[in-house]
N, C-alpha and C positions, 0 to 999 in steps of 0.2 A: 225152438228147433236148433240143433247143432249143424253148423255149416259143414257139409261133407268134405269140403276142400281143406278144412283145418285138421291138423293132427290132434287126436283126442286121447287123453290118458285112459288106461284101463283101471288104474288105482290112483287115488289122490290122498296125500297126507297133509294136514295143516297143523302147525304148532303155534300156540299163543299162550301167553301168561293168563289170558282171560277165557280159556276153555274151561267150562264148568266153574268159573270164578268171576263173578260179576263185579267189575271194577269201573269200567268206563265205556266209551264209545265202541271200542273194538269188540267187546262182548256183544253189542247190538249188531255189528256187522256180521259176525260169525253165526250168532244164534238165529238171526232172522234169515240168513242166506242158506242155512243148513237144509231146510226143507226142499228148496229148489234143487240143490245138488244131490241130496239123498234120493230124490225122485229120478234124477238123470243117471246117477251112479249108485244104485241100491246096495248098501253095505259094502261099497268099494271106496267110500270116503271115510277117512279116520281122522278124528280130531284128537290132538295130544296136548294135555295140559298138566300143570303141576299138582302133585298130590300132597297137600299139607293138611289133610283132614284125618290123619291117622288116629283111629280110635273115636272119631267124631263122625256124625252123619252129615254128608254133603247134600243139601236139599236139591241141588241141581244135577245130581248124578245118581243113577241106579245101577249098582253093581250086578253083573250077571256072570256067575262062575262057570257057566257052560259056554259062553261066547268066546270064540277063538281059543278054546281051552288048550289044544295041543301046542299051539305056538306060545301061549302064556306060560305053560309049564316049562317049556324049553327056555323061554326068556328068563324065567326066575331061576331055574336049576342049572342051566348051562351058561347063560350069558350074565348071570349075577345082577339082573335088573329087578328092581322092586316096582312092579306094575300092577294096576288093577284095571279090569276091562268091564265096560258096561255101556249104558246109554245116557246120552245127554238129555236132560228133561226139558227139551225145547221142541217146537213143531218139527216133525220129521224124525225125531228120536234117533239121530245118527249114533254110530259107534264112537265112544270116547275111550281113550286110553290115558289114565292118570299115572304119572311116574313120580316116585320119591327120588329126588335128586340129591338128598343130603349125603349119601355115601361118597359122592364124587368130591366133596370138600377135601378129603384126605389126599387127593392127587391134583388139587387145584393148580399148584405151581407148575406141575408137569404139563397140564392141559394148556395153560397160558403160554408156556415156553414153546410148545409145539405150534400153537396158533401164530406166534411171532415168526417162527422159522418158516412156516408154510405160507402165511398170508400177511405178514407184517402187521398183525393186530397188536396194538399197544395196550396191554393190561396193567402196565406198571403204575399208572396213576389212578387205579380203580379205588372207588370209595362208595359208601352208601349201598344201594341195591344192585351194584354191578356184579358182585360175586354170586348173589342169590340167583339173579337172572341168568348169568352165564352157566352156572352149574345145571340149572333146569334145561337150558338150551342144549348143552352138551348131552345131557341124559336123553332128551327128545331125539337127538340125532342117533344115539345108540339104539333107541327103541326102533326107529325106522330101519336101521341097518339090520337089526335082529329079525324083524318081520320080513324084510326083503330076502334075506339069506335062507330063511326057513320056508317061506311060502311061494316065492316068486322066482322068475327066471329072466334071462336077458330078452326073451320074447315079449315080456310084459312092458307096456309103456307106463312109466310111473312118474308122478310129479310130487315134489315136496314144496309146500308154500310156507314160508316163515314170516311172521308178522312182527314188525318193529325191531329195534336194535336188540331187544331182550332175547331174540331167537336167532340172531345172526351167527353165533358160534356153531350152532347145530347145523345150519345150512352149509357152512364152510366145511364142517366135519364130513357131511354127506358128499359134498363135491369131491373131497379127496378120497374117502374110503368106499363110497358106493357111487362111482362116477356114472353108472348107468341111469341113475335117478336124475331127472331134470329138476333144477332148483329155481324157485321164484322167491324173491324177497320183496315184501311190501312195507314201505315206510308210510305210516299214517300221519306222521309229523316229524320233520327232522329234529333231532335232539338239540342241535346247535341253534336252529331257527327259533324253536320254542324258548330256548335260554336267552337269546338276544332280545326277543320280544318281552320276556318276563323280567329282564333286567333293565327295563326302561331305556333301551337303546332303540333308535329308529331303525326298523328292519327294512321297510319297503323302498324308500327313496335311496337308500345306500346299499341295497342288496348287491348291485353290480360291483361295488367296491370292497365288499367283505371277502376275506379269505377264510374258509371254514376251519382250516388247521390252526391258523393264527388266533381266531376267535375262540376255538376250543381251549387253547392254552390260556388265553386271557380270562375265560369264564370257568376254568377248572373242570372242563368237560372232555378232556383228551381221550379217555378210554372209551366212553360211550360213543363219541364221535368217530373214533378209530374203527370200532367193530361195525358201526353203521356204514361208514364209507367203504371199508374193505369188502364187506358183504355185497354192497351195491355194485361194486366193480367186478366181483368174481362170479356172481350167480349167472345162470343162463337167461333169466328174465328179471329185470328190475322194474317195479311198479310203485305208483303212489296213487293218492285218492282224488286229486283235483289239479287243475292247471296251476292254481296259485301255489300249491306245494311243489309242483314240478319245477317252478321257477327257483325255489329254494334248492332243490336237488341239483339243478344245473350249476348254481353258483357255489353252494356250500359243500356239496358232495362231489362236485365236478363230474357229474354223471346224470344226464337226463333219463327219465323213465322210458322204458320200451312201450308200456301200455298204461293208460290211466284207468284205474278201477274205481269208478264212482260208487259211493255207498248207497245201496238200495234199502228197501224196507219191505216188511210184510204187514198187511193190515188185517190179518185173520183174527186178531184179538181186539180190534176196534169195534165197539158195540154198534149195532145197526137199529134203525127204526125206533120202536117204542122203548127198547132196552137202552138205547142211547139217551133218549129223553129222560128216562128214570135216573140214569147214572148222572146226567148233568144236574138234575134237581137235587139229588142226594149230595153231590159234591159241593154245590153252591150253599146248601143248607149247612154243611159241615164247616166250610170256610167262613161263612157269616157268623156262625155260632162261635167259632174260634175267636173272631174279632171281638164279639161281645164279651166273652169270658176274659180275654186278655186286656182289652182296651176300655171295657165298661161303657161302650157305645152301642146303640142299636142301629144298624145300617139297613136300608131298605132293600127289597128284592131286586131293584133295578140298579144297585151299586155296580159300577164298572170294576170287575175283578181282573187285574193284570198280574203277570208273574214273569220271573226269570228263574232259570235252574241250570244245573250242570255241575262241572267240577269247580272247586273253589280256586280259580285263577283270577284274581281280582282285576288285573288289567287285561290279560289276554281274552277273557270271556266278556269283558266290557261291563263288569258289575259296577265299577266306578262311574261309568257314563250313565248307567241305569239309575243309580242313586242321585246323580246330578240332575237327571231329567225329572225325577219325582220332586226334587227340591224346587226346580223352576216351575213345575206344574202347579205347585201350591199357590203361586202368585199369578197364574194365568186366569184372567177374567172371563175367557171364553169357554172354560170347562163347564159342561152342562150336567155332570153327574158327580156324585161322590166316588172316589177311587180307593179301592182296597188293593194294595200292591204287595206281592209276596216275593221274598228272596229265598229260594229253596236250594241252598248249596251246603253240602256236608262240611262243617267246620270241625274244630277240635272239641267235639261235643262231650259233655260230662253226663248229665242226667236230665230227664224230663222234670220240669218244675212241679213240685208237689202242690204249690198253691194253685197252679193252672189245672193240674189233674183233678183237684177237688171241684173246681168250678166247672170243668168239662163234664163231670159226673152229675152235676146239678141241673135241674130244669128251670132254675131261677133265672130271670133276666137281670143282669148286673148294671149298675149305673156309676161305678167307680173303677178306675183302672188298677191293675196290679202294679207293684214296684217294677221298674224297668220294662215298660209295656211295649217293647220292640221285639222281644225274643221268646221263643217257646220252650227252649231247653237251655240250661246253664252250660256255659263253656268252661273249659279248663283255663282259658286265657281271656277272660272277660275284659280285662283292662288293655289287651293288646290285639283285639280282633279288628280286622280291616273294615268290615261292614259297620260294626258298632262305632268304631273310631270316626268313620266318615259321617254317619248319621249325627254324631255329636258335633263334629266340625261344622256341618251344615246347619246346626241348631234346629234340627227337625223335631217335630212334636206330633204325638198321636192324640192330642187334645180333641175334645168333642167338636170344637168349632173349626178345626182344620179339615179342609176338603179332601186331602190326600193322606191316607193312613198307610204305614209300612210295617210289615211283620216279617221277621227273619226266622226261617225254619232251618236250623243248622244241622240237619241229620238226613240220613237216607230214608226216603218214604217207602218203607218195605212192609207197611201194615202193622208194624210192631214197635213204633217209636214212642208209645206211651201217651201221646197227646192227640195227634191227628188220627193215627191208627187206620190209615187207608193207603193202598198202594198208589204210587205216582200215576200210573195209567188210569186208575179209577178216579183220581182227582182232576186229571187233565181236562175232561169235558166241562168242568165247572167254570173254567176261565173264559173270559171274553176276548182277551188279547194277550199275547206273549211278546217279550222283548229280549232279543239276543244280539246286542250291539258289539259283536266280537271284534277284537283287534287282531287276534291270532287264532284262526279256526280253519284247519285244513279241510274239513268237510262241514260238519254242523248237524248232528243228529237231532238236537233239541228242537230247532225250528221245524225240521221235517216231521218229528213226532207230533208237534203241535198241530200242523195243518192236517195230518192224518186223522186227528180228532176233531176236525172242522173248526179249529181255533186259529183265526188269522194271526200272523206273526210279523214282527219287525226284525230284520237282520241287516247285515252289511255286505258290501262287495269284497270285504277281506275274509269272508267265509266261503268255502268252496260251494256250499249249498246256495248261497246268495248269487254267486257268479253263474251257477247252473240255471237258476230261475231267470236271470237276465237273458241268458242264451235262449231260453224257451220263448220269452216274451218279445225279444228283439228290442227291448228298451228296459230301463230301470223298473223293476217290479214296483207296482203301486199298491196302495191299500185296497183298491177295488179288485186287484188280482188275487187277493188273499195273502200275498207275501209282499210286504213293503221292503225294498232293498235300498238302503241308504249308502251313499258314497262315503267311504272312510279312508283317511290317509294317516300318515304318521303324526300329523299336526292339527287336524280339524276336530278335535275332541268337543269343543264348545258348539260348533255347527251341528255335529251329530246329536248332541243333547237337545238342541233346539228343534231339530228335525223330528226327533222321536216325540218330544213334547207336543209339537204341532199336530203330529199324526194321532196321538191319543186324544187331543182336544177335538180334532175332526171326527174321530170315531164316536166320541161321547155325544155328538149332536146328530148322529144318523138315525133315520127311521128304522123300525124293525125289519121292514121288507128289504131295505138296503143291506142291513147286517146279514140277513139270511142269504142274500145273493153273494156277499163276500165270503161267508162260511162255505157256500157251495163251491166257489172258485178255489178256496184253500184246499178243499178235499180233492178237487180235480188236479191240482198241482201234485199233491201227494200220490195220486194214482200213477202219474207219469214216472214216479221214482220207485215203483215196485220192482222187486228183483227180476220179474219176468222181462222187464225192459233193459235192465243193466247187466244181466248175467252173461250176455254175449261177449262182454269185455273180458270176462274170465276165460272163456273159450279161446279168445284171441291170445291171452297171456299163456295158456297151456300150449298153444301151437308154437308161439315164439320160443318158449322154454324147451319143448321137445325137439324142435329143429336145431336150436343152438347146441343142445346136448349131443345130437347126432354129429354135428360138425366137430364138436370138442373131442368126441370119441373117434372121429374119422370113419364113421359107419356109412356116411353118405357122400 
């Protein structure tokens, strides 16, 4: 229910690089939330994303030539915008507008000059993906301006929400050119905070002492930091996704968030009842078969299957701690089961292994391992991959007499990888336990997805999700709660590895009835993170943005 005391928009626009473009966690935020907002604002919420699918079919987008036809024709013919309109193929099927931003490269320098004059955005030190993101952001702003001038009036309450630094330029464009629209900027992770953490600098103990502008110069992040900071300071409502990221915003962007927008989830694609049982059986069968074909060992049905997944950020996502944990686990005498551990993070993948493909097609049970029995796909950088390098450094082995086996799956699990050929969500039920020992994690969708599938998880209090679980429980989450939250700092890497090891050992000795209770508790935590519980925070942000826009315009 919407609080009647809050100002509510008539129309909502959201822009993100991940609209109809599955890249990371922001895609999950937007795509799972879409249904809730589409029900509250039917076809009055519009998602704007980049269109780089020219001439190719985008499986996430269904074009509809009749949808918003009059405006689209005007946008193309009068405003010189290259747009396609249709539906995003996610629950709720909201309207999506994809824009081709490449025509704006020809006036890039003029756009950057104006952004400096208007908002002191420094684009002088741009490199990498800055230009691409900025041209999309500017194009998205032009799309919203076109739509507003053609369809709407000053009587309509309109909100524009921009996600991450990549969309900041468009939010500032709208602030200047269509000031009637209330602007919201959401940073899901500060660019400079992520960079400090990723460059092996201690982030948390010294956060109070860091100057964001100075660190941006030191780490060659000036332009991304500049657009992020200036957008945060100029929009009508600035938001982020957790208290831990808000601390970064205060220190590094010199601007606290107006509202915390925690990341919810929808569980409508999580299988129930007998369907869940069948999916779990099929997943486990696939994972154990993969182990046999790659390692040449036959693991029993009660093998403890654990995993980690997500973006390939070796330190930030705690992949290094996970591997250290597995290494220590091989020497723990208290381990009651064999462990099959997966690392499912997309690397610089080359091709599926032909020798493994042949074995996966076979019904034979193999007794000898393949060459390099740690990895399912060849990489372009086999000799310089961080996972493989650490496994080698730790002298880990997948030999038959070793109790802990490790398999690296370095590709997106989209059902078409050539080896596993199952979607990530179809594989998830087959795991017994997941581990996400993050060092830098503004929210943490992967552990939330895990518990939604009744798979207990281990995370840390440096993840927004872990902090939220602690707030629910009134204490550090324990294994019995379904989410074990481990205290992590800049310097306690070894203690974290030991704590995870001990938790896995404890889990390996539990009776089935205890495990079922833990799985039930995990699902109960996931239920508390459904969008129906978190969406009220968005209504609060809309209210803040609309009221501040009124003040800015002097209409109240």
